[in-house]
C-alpha positions in Angstrom: -7.8 55.8 -85.9 -8.1 57.7 -82.6 -10.2 60.4 -84.3 -12.6 57.7 -85.6 -13.0 56.3 -82.1 -13.6 59.7 -80.6 -16.3 60.5 -83.2 -17.9 57.1 -82.6 -17.9 57.7 -78.9 -19.5 61.1 -79.2 -22.2 59.7 -81.6 -23.0 56.8 -79.2 -23.2 59.3 -76.2 -25.6 61.6 -78.0 -27.9 58.6 -78.7 -27.5 56.6 -75.5 -26.1 58.9 -72.8 -22.9 60.1 -71.3 -22.5 63.2 -73.5 -21.6 66.7 -72.3 -25.2 67.9 -72.4 -26.5 65.2 -70.0 -29.4 64.5 -72.4 -29.7 61.7 -75.0 -32.0 60.8 -77.7 -32.9 57.4 -76.3 -34.1 58.7 -73.0 -36.0 61.6 -74.5 -37.8 59.6 -77.2 -38.3 56.2 -75.6 -41.8 56.9 -74.1 -43.1 58.9 -77.1 -45.9 57.4 -79.1 -46.4 58.1 -82.8 -49.3 60.4 -82.2 -47.2 62.6 -80.0 -44.3 62.5 -82.4 -46.5 63.6 -85.3 -48.5 66.3 -83.5 -47.9 69.8 -85.0 -47.6 72.7 -82.5 -48.0 76.1 -84.1 -45.7 76.4 -87.1 -42.9 74.3 -85.6 -41.7 71.0 -87.0 -43.0 67.8 -85.4 -40.7 65.6 -83.4 -41.0 62.9 -86.1 -39.8 65.3 -88.7 -36.9 66.4 -86.6 -35.8 62.8 -86.0 -36.2 62.1 -89.7 -34.0 65.1 -90.5 -31.3 64.0 -88.1 -31.3 60.4 -89.5 -31.3 61.8 -93.1 -28.0 63.5 -92.5 -26.5 60.8 -90.4 -27.2 58.3 -93.3 -25.6 60.7 -95.8 -22.5 61.2 -93.7 -22.2 57.5 -93.1 -22.1 56.9 -96.9 -19.3 59.4 -97.2 -17.3 57.8 -94.4 -17.7 54.5 -96.3 -16.2 56.1 -99.4 -19.4 57.1 -101.2 -20.4 60.5 -102.6 -22.2 63.1 -100.5 -25.6 63.1 -102.2 -27.8 64.6 -99.5 -29.8 67.7 -100.1 -31.5 70.2 -97.8 -34.4 70.0 -100.3 -35.2 66.4 -99.2 -34.1 66.5 -95.5 -37.6 67.2 -94.2 -39.5 65.0 -96.6 -41.0 62.6 -94.1 -43.8 60.4 -95.4 -47.1 60.7 -93.4 -47.1 58.4 -90.3 -50.5 56.7 -89.7 -49.6 54.1 -87.1 -46.8 52.5 -85.0 
């Protein structure tokens, strides 16, 4: 179970701080509004799409860790529905 605790710690640190990069998702995204998150810059993905992409794969891996099948697909990993409000 030590490995599971280490993985959980790394996951928490990436989201809430204390990881080796010194950057965490909570601090970076906390003051972002939905308009900023959905603003397209050149041909790059929006922040909202990138966050959706991360959550898509985290959800898929969580299912596997709980004993389920790996049913994620790159085909759907960027399929964010349009965001129109908070």
